[in-house]
C-alpha positions, -999 to 999 in steps of 0.1 A, spaced: 441 292 760 429 330 761 423 344 794 384 340 802 388 363 835 386 395 819 350 393 816 325 364 819 298 375 796 323 380 769 331 348 745 364 334 738 356 335 702 329 347 681 315 379 674 293 401 701 267 427 694 265 461 705 245 456 740 272 430 748 298 455 743 282 481 768 278 455 788 318 444 787 333 483 786 311 503 805 308 523 771 271 534 766 272 555 737 274 544 702 285 574 687 318 570 716 326 537 700 326 550 662 351 579 674 371 552 690 370 528 657 374 560 632 409 572 660 421 537 660 414 532 698 388 503 695 383 472 677 366 479 641 334 467 639 319 442 607 286 452 588 265 421 589 232 437 575 225 476 566 213 475 606 230 447 622 273 453 632 294 425 654 328 429 666 353 402 673 354 388 707 390 381 705 402 416 697 375 426 721 394 406 747 426 420 740 411 457 739 398 448 776 432 433 788 448 471 774 435 495 759 465 516 751 486 488 741 460 477 716 458 512 704 499 512 695 493 476 684 472 482 660 483 514 645 519 492 639 499 467 619 485 494 600 516 510 586 531 493 556 
């Protein structure tokens, strides 16, 4: 079972939208999240419709537990 004490508003699994991202991370700017995603420092979003994006709650939990370690692990997964 995954650790649910990181943030009670974050579901254990599923997808979350930007208002939850703001509440859980404290990052209020969409552009900051976008820059972190492009740099590989934050989980990538999935576009559901042209105007709606979601993030995987499990990946977000991993990122919250260790942001620096998550970025390092994500970079090593991307290398062939």
